[in-house]
C-alpha positions, 0 to 999 in steps of 0.5 A, a space after each residue: 499499500 503506497 504511503 501518502 506524502 503530501 504537504 499540508 493543505 486541501 486537494 480537490 477530489 476529480 468529478 464523481 471521486 469521494 474520500 474518507 479517513 479510514 482507522 483500523 483498530 486492533 484486539 490482541 487479546 480477549 477482554 479482560 471485561 465480562 462478556 455480555 451473554 447472547 440475549 434469548 430471542 437473539 440468533 445468528 443465521 449464517 447465510 447460504 452458499 449462492 445466497 447473494 441476493 439476500 446477502 447484498 439486501 442486508 448490506 444495503 439495509 444495514 450500509 446505505 446511509 454509511 456509504 457501504 458499497 463493496 459487496 454492491 459493485 462486487 461481481 456475483 462469482 467474487 461474493 459467491 466465494 467469499 460466502 461459499 468460504 468456510 474461513 468467512 462466517 457471515 450472518 444475519 442478526 435475527 430476532 423471530 422473522 425480524 432482521 436486525 443486523 449483519 455481522 461477518 468473521 473473516 478466519 481467512 488469514 489466521 491468526 489473525 480475524 477481521 471483523 469485516 461487517 458488523 452493523 444494525 439496520 436503523 430501526 434496531 439501533 439503540 435498543 442494545 442489540 449493538 452490544 450484543 452482537 459486538 460481544 458475541 463477535 468478540 467471543 465467537 473470534 476468540 474460540 478459534 486460534 487467533 492472536 489479533 482481531 481486527 476492524 476499520 472504520 471511516 468517517 462516512 460511518 456513525 460518529 458513535 462507531 469509533 468510541 464504540 470500538 474502543 469501548 469494545 477492547 480494540 485500539 486504534 493502530 493505523 489511518 488511511 485515506 480511501 478514495 473511491 467512486 461515487 457509488 450512487 453515481 453508478 447506481 449502485 446506491 440509491 441517490 438519497 443514500 449517505 445524505 451527510 454526503 453530498 452528491 456532486 455530478 
């Protein structure tokens, strides 16, 4: 990965491009704090291999206002290979028949585990499901032979995300700048998605 070494200042982006600051965080040991038991009535439903439509629908429901787009622009065969990979655990958080959120743990780079995707649908936020899902993610990650659990977040995410990860036991270790095409201009997200980021033609 190239290291950005630019003088201080402002840099104009080409039309149709977006930039955000990414913070990577890691956890090098299971937290000493007591993890919340996974509440009765909640369950994790693993995505079946080939369920691209269900996976993308939940990905969009959780991430449209957070500028999640990677799985929406990915080729079907690439996404199918990820979901079918036994080292990748991709789940929907369920309460009865209601889908509340998404969790994906990637163990393909052992002894590292990536918290690849984590989030709730907007209507489920603020009810304690986020802590329950995070603690279950931590429990499942450290049940495997890992020595590092890591995640990244960015400035398009909720401003509550970074402090939540830190409270959960992650420590920031790297900052990056990501530049990418605006997925709304590509038709991969609705024009009204992520209203905190203006669409510039």
